[in-house]
N, C-alpha and C positions, 0 to 999 in steps of 0.2 A: 422793617422790611418783611414783606409778605412771606407767608408759608410756602408759596410756589417759588419765589426766588430763593429760598432757604433749601427747598428740595433740588433744584436744578443745581445749586453751588455743592450740595453733598454727594448728589449722584455722579455728577461732572468729576469732582475729584476723585470719588472713589473710582469709579472707571478708567481714569486716565492713569491712575497709580497702578491699576490691574492690568491694564494695556501696556504699560511699562515694565510689565513682568516684577513688580514690588510684591514680596510674600503678603498673602491675604491678611494675616494679622498685623503687619507694619502697614497695610495700607488702610484698615479699618482705624487704628491709632492715629496714623497721620492725618485722615480725614477729619476723625474728631477733633485733633488740635486746630485745624483749619476751623472748623465751626465753632470751637470755643472762643479761638480769637477773634471772630468776625461778630458772633451774637452774643457774647457775654462779657462781664468785666471780672468773673470768678479766676482765681487764681490757677492756671492750667496745672502746674505741678501737682499741686495739694489734691485738686479733684481728682488727678490721674490716680496719683497714689491711694487714695482713699477707696476709688472704684475698683483698682485692681486688686486691693486686698479684699475687698468683699466678693468679688468674682471668684477667687482663688481659694478661699479659707471656708468653702462648704464642705462639711463632713462628708456630705454624699459623693463627692467629687472623688474621693479617695478609693472607690470601686473602681473607677477609670483605668488608672496605671496597672492594678491587678489583671484586669480582665483582658487589657492589652498584653500583658506580659503572658498570661496564658495562652492567647492567639499566638505569640510569638516563638514560643516554646513548642508548641504543637505544629508550626510552621516548618519547623526544623526536623520533625520525625517522619517515619515511614507512614504517617496518617493517610495522604492520598491513595498510595498502594494498598493500604489496608482496606479503605472504603469502597474502591473500586473492585479488589477481590471478593469483598463480601457482599455487595450489592450488585453487581452483575448477573449472578447467576438466577436471581429473582425478578430482577427487571428487565432482562432481555427478552421474556415471553410477552411482553406486552407491543404492542403495535408502535413502532419506533425503535425497538430493540435497546440499545444501550445507550441511546439518546437520553434515555431517563436516568441513567448513573450521574450524568451531570446535574440533573434536579435534584435527584435524591441524595447526594454525596455534598451537594452544596447547601442542603437543607440541615444536613447532619453537622457539616462543618461551621455551618452559621450558628448554631445552638451551642459551640464552645469557641467562637472565635470573636464575633460581634463586630467584625471587618467585612465591608463588601471586597474591597481589593485584595485581601488576604483570602477570602473563599475562592474567587476567581483564580488567583495564581496557585493556591494549594490544591485544589480540585482539577486545575488545568494542566497543571504539569504532568498528571498522570493521564488523564483520560484523552488530550488532545494526539498524544502518539499512539493511543491503543485504537482511537476510532479512525484515525488516519490509515492507519495498518488494514483496517477492516473496511475501508473503501466508504465510509459514511460522506455525505455530501458536506463540503467545508463550511457552507452557509449555516447549515444547522448546527455543526459542532461548536461552531463561535457563537452563534445567535443563542442556542439553548445555554450554552456557559456564561455568557455576557449577562441574559435574564436572571438566570437562576441564581448568580453570584450577588444580585443584590439583595438577596434574603438576608444577608449578613447585617444588614440596616434594620431588618424587622423582627427576625427570630431571636428572641431572647439567648443570651444576653447581649443586646445592642449597645453599642459605645454611642451611637446618634441617640438612642432612646435616653441614656444616663444623661446626656447634654439638654435633651428636651424637658426631661424633669426637673434638672436644676433650674433650668430656665424659668419654667413657669411654676416652680416650686410644686409638683405634684409627688407622689410617691412613686419610687423607682421600681419596688416591688409589684405593685398594683400596675404600673406602667408594662412590667414584663409579663404578667398575667394577662392582660388585655391583648397583647400581640401575638400570643402563642397560637390561638387558633387562626387569626387571620393569617399568619404566617404559614400555616401549615395548609391552608385553603389556597394562597397563591400558589405553591408550590404544586398542588394538586390541579391548579388552572393551567399551568405551565405544562404540565404532563399530559392534560386533555389536549392542549394545543398539537404536542408532539403527536400524540394518537389521531388527531385529525388530519394533519398534514401527512402523515405516513400512509392513511386510509386512502386521502385524494392522490397520492403518489406511489400507489403499490404498484403499479405497471413498471414503473423506471427504477423504482427504491428496492436495490437487491444488494445489502450488504454482506460482507463474508460472514458467517456465522461459525467461528472455529474456537469458540470458548470452552475452556476445560470447565466442565460440569462435575467431575468427579470431587469426592469429598467435601460436598456441600456443607455437611456438618462442620467440618474443620473451619470452613471460611465463613461461617455465620458466627462460629466461636471468637473469629478475629474481630468481629463488631463490638463484643459484649465490652471489653474494657473501654471504648470509646462512649457506647450507651450506656455504660455504668458512670462513667464522667458526666455526662450531660444530666444523666438523672438526679446524681449527687447536687450538683451545681443547682440547676433549676428546681428539683424537688425540695431541697433546703430553703430556696426562697417562698416556694408556694404554700410549704406547710407551714410557715413562720417560725422555724428553726433558727434559721439565720437571716441576718439582713444581707442587701446585695453585696455590701463590703464584706462581711465574714464568708458569704459564698464565693465571693472572688478570690479570696485567700485560699478557700478550701480547692477553687479551680486550679490557682496554680500549682498546689501542693500535688493534686490529682495529675497536672500534666506533665510534672517532673517525674512523678510515678511512671506514668505511661511511658514518657520518652525512655526511662532505664529499662523498663521492661522490653523495649523494641531496641535496646542496644544502641539509640542514637543519642543518648544524654553523655555528652563530653565537656570539658572543661571549656572548649572553644563554642561549642553549641549554646551554652550558658551565656557565655559573654557577648555573644551575638544576639540573643534573644533579649538580652538586658539593654542594649545598645539600642536595639531596634524599638524595645518597649519606651525606653527616655526618650527618643527621637520623635515618635509619634506623640506620645503624651504632651512634649512640649509643644509642637505644633498645635495641638488642640488647645492648651491654655493659653496659646499666645492668641490663637483667634478668639477664645472667649475674652480675654483681655482688651482686645481691641473692640470686640461686638459691644462688651459691658461699657466702655468708655464712649464708643460712639451712641449707643441708647441714652447715656446721660446729655450728650452734646445736643442730639436731637431734642431730647426732653425741654431743654432751655429755650428752645425757637418754638414749640408748641405744635411741632409736626405731628408726633403721634394722635395728640389731640384733636387737631383739626381734621386729620384723616379719618379717625373715627367718627366725629360729626359729622363729616360730609357722606362717608358710607351711611351712616345711620339715616341721613336724611333722605337717601335714596329710598329707604324704606324696602329693603331686599327681602325677601322670604328667604328662611335657611337655605333651601335648595339653590336658589341664585345666587347667594353668597358662596357656597361650596363649588359652585360653578366657577365663578370668578376666581376664588383662590387657586383652584386647580389649574386655570390657565395660567395664572401668576406665576406659581411656582414652575409650572412646565417651561415656560420662557425663562425664568431666573434662574433654572436648571442649565441651561444653554450656555450661561456665562460663569455660574458660581459652582462649587461643589454642594453636594445635600448638606454637611456639616455647617458651611458657611451659610448657607440659604437659613437655616433654622436658628441660629443665634443672631442674624442679621435683622429677621424679621419679626421675631416675638414680641419686641417691644410694642409694635404697632399691631400685630395680626392678635395677640392674646386678648386685649380687652374686646376687640371685635365679637371674637366667638363666645367669649364670655357672657357679653351683654346679648347675643343672639340664643343665648341658651343650650349651647353644645356641652354634651358631656367632655371634660378635658383628657379622660382616657381614651375615648373613643378619638378625638381630635387627634391625640398623640399618635395613634395608629394610622390614621388618615396622612397626618404629615409625614411619617416614616414612608408610607408608599409613594406619594407624590415626589418624595426628594430622592427616592430611588430610582425614579426616572432620569433625573440629573447625572445619575452612574454612567448612563448609557445614550445621553444626547449630547451630538457634538456642537460646538468644537470643543468644550470641555467636559470630558466624562471619564472619569478614573478607569473604570472598567474598559473601556475603549483603550485607553492609553497601555494598561497590563496585558491585553490581548495583543495589541499590535506587537509589544515586545515578546510576545510568547510565539505568536505566528508566523511575524514577518509581513502580514497583509497591511495595507494602507487604511486609513482610518475610512475611507469612504466605503469601502468594501464591509468593514466592521460594522459600520453605522448601520448601513443597508440590511446586513445579516441581523443586526439586533432590533429591527425596526417593528417586527412582528410581536415580539416580546413587550416592547413598549406599549403596543396596543392591548396586549393582555392584561397589563397593570391598569390600563384606561378601564377596561372592562371592570377588573376587579372593585376600581375606585367606585364604580355605580352598584354595585352589588353591596359593598360595604354601606353606602349611602342610604340604600332601601332595606339593608339587614344591619343596622347597628348592633344588635343583640352578639353579632359575631366577636365583637370587641368587648362590650360590656358584660356578657353573661357570666364568663370565669371569673372575673374581679368579684362580682356580685356574691358568687356560690361560695368562694373559698375565703371572702371576707366575715362570713356569717358565723 
């Protein structure tokens, strides 16, 4: 049976299952079972058990539930209020005013969460009411929050970056180093868009500026515990004092201390944070199990090898390969979340990019940016659904408001392609 027919069967089975509402992890596992039954004589149960154990027994993955738990603890604190109160006096003077707080607060929370949806929810629960009360345009409130929330996938410690590192067998610490400068640059690019928009619309853009700017010193002090936690977690990794797993444990301890200081640490909040962390970790592990087994099933058919040989025969330049991969991930992101896109495609994509000579640290940053787009592209965009629940607006309005931020990310992909040092410089310097 040709590889073309195999691909059609795999994709048809997968998308039918996803269309029926089957969980992503279960859909991947069932698709793999169908492939194994049709294309191999290997015992399905034994192959599944060995593959799943191999996927789940990586020591690197131990950082994952710890970072998720850290984010869950902070999600239940007064962090969003602290961030708004601390950042607003300094950012409101920029053209665009308090819209910059959406970006700044998202960048800060991304550095202690690692989750895009958690970033949007945490920052949005404070900023949306505040910005609405000051008559900021609804489409800019939603658009900036939707786009900036994707920084949770890029700015370390990123859950998706951990999954990418495990999948392609790259150092998590070095990937975190590679992502820091691009993450900050993307945040600055979002802020530049806000400045340009506000200057273009300065004749009609007149929000109410009633922010209390007294006691700025005290408000700045509110940020010190948060910035200290970020510095402790990320700094311990960058300086080599701690591994990613050890830094994650430090982060959990710091998050518990921060919530205790803010008097939001209760037995109930601890139980809720543990439950949320277990639920999210189980979901991610289930997807990894399914993706690993599906990769094995596709390997028996020769699909990855055939695709790699086909694309190699096209003799594409590295730039053209990136253009095709960008279009591919944007289209895939309309139907799958970013995490699923990563684990589902790396078995095929990794050999291609390695043979093309790409630095895998740079490619990891690139992948994070293009799958960030999946968070704000309909019909399946997690950030869109989170914002729909928070604002009551329909998906069409939220998607339209998010589109300029999607274009900003496209621009940043171009910048990253032409200036790869943004991702490669810091790991090179800190690894010496």
